[in-house]
N, C-alpha and C positions, 0 to 999 in steps of 0.2 A: 503495498500500500505505502501510497506516494504523498509527504508532506507538499500541500499548494498552499503560493504566496500568488497574490493579487498584485499584478502592476502598475502601481497608481503615481508614478512619479509628483512631488509636489517642487516647480518651480521656486517656489519663496522659503527651502531649507535645502539647509549643505550637509551629504549630499541629497540630492533629490529626489534619492531612494534606496531606503538600505532595510537588513530583516538580517536575523539571526537563526541560525539551524545546523542541525546536526548531520556533519557527513562518520564514515566507517572509521574516520580519522579522528575526531571528536570535533567539539562545536566552532564553528567560521562564523564569521560575520562577511557581510554583501552589501560594499555600496554598491551604486551606481550613477553614474555622472556622465552629460552630455556633450558631447566632443564638435564644436559648434563648426572645425574645420573640417574634421571626416564627415561632420553628420550625420553619427551615430551616436548611440548608448556605447559606453565602456564600463566593465563590471573590474572589481577591484574585491580579491578575495584575499582576507588576514585570518589567522588564527587566533586563539586566545590571547597570545602574547603581543597584538600587532603588527604580529610576520605577515607581509604580501610574501603568500603562496602563487598567486596568479591574478596577475592582468591584462585583460582580454577584451577585445569586442565583443558586443553581446550578438550573436547569430541564433535566429530564430529558425523553429526545426521546423517542417513541411507538417500538413495531415499525413499521419500515417508514415510515418520515417521519423525516428529520433537522432538529435546530435548531440551528446553526451558535451557540456563544457566543460566537465571538470573531469574527463578522462585521463589527462597528462599529470593530476593534481592527489584524486580516489580513485577507492576501488565502487564509493556512491557514485549516483549519476545525478544530474542539474538539467535538467530540458525548459526550451521556453516556450510557451505555445502562441505565436505572437496571434494567431485568429481567435484568442478569447484573454488573452493579455495576461496567461496566468505562468507560474514556475513550478514545477514537478521535481522533488528531490526522493531521489527514492534511494534508500540505506542498503 
């Protein structure tokens, strides 16, 4: 079963969107920033000590196909569904 997080950025806060969740390796903080030059969202994933584990562009998974955004740092999965603006975290 996946934990779901609705992507609702707030342009008045810094970062505009963030949440915490558990991956197989422990609690992680995820922050999302808009990059005006690249015209896209970027995600920053940190461990409990504040060490950045991954900084990468946010890539959406199309319907019927999963793109695991954290494959390089975790045995868990993080999928972003742009169609319904939801992150799916599976440990």
